[in-house]
C-alpha positions in Angstrom: -55.9 0.7 -75.3 -53.9 3.9 -75.5 -52.1 4.7 -72.2 -52.6 8.5 -72.6 -56.0 10.1 -72.1 -57.8 11.7 -75.1 -57.8 15.5 -75.6 -61.3 16.0 -74.3 -60.5 13.9 -71.2 -57.4 16.0 -70.6 -59.5 19.2 -70.8 -61.9 17.7 -68.3 -59.2 16.7 -65.9 -57.7 20.2 -66.2 -61.0 21.9 -65.5 -61.5 19.6 -62.5 -58.1 20.6 -61.1 -58.8 24.3 -61.7 -62.2 23.9 -59.9 -60.5 22.2 -56.9 -58.0 25.0 -56.8 -60.7 27.6 -56.9 -62.6 25.9 -54.0 -59.4 25.8 -51.9 -58.8 29.5 -52.5 -62.4 30.4 -51.8 -62.5 28.5 -48.5 -59.1 29.9 -47.5 -60.3 33.5 -48.0 -63.3 33.1 -45.7 -62.9 35.7 -42.9 -60.3 37.9 -44.6 -61.0 41.6 -44.7 -62.6 42.9 -47.9 -61.1 45.7 -50.0 -63.7 48.0 -48.7 -62.7 47.2 -45.1 -59.1 47.9 -46.0 -59.9 51.2 -47.6 -61.2 52.6 -44.3 -58.0 51.9 -42.4 -54.6 53.6 -42.3 -51.7 52.0 -44.2 -50.0 50.5 -41.1 -53.0 48.8 -39.5 -53.6 46.7 -42.6 -50.3 45.0 -42.0 -50.9 43.9 -38.5 -51.6 40.2 -37.9 -55.2 39.2 -37.5 -54.6 36.8 -34.6 -52.5 38.9 -32.2 
């Protein structure tokens, strides 16, 4: 048996890792202000911490 995975298996593994990364980013962005919310603020208020 070959110790290295085949090319299609490598592609599948890479797609799985990318999907996990996307889920992490999507869950981490819950509750952040949207670009529309930021457009209606002044420049300085967008830099204030959320939990102050």
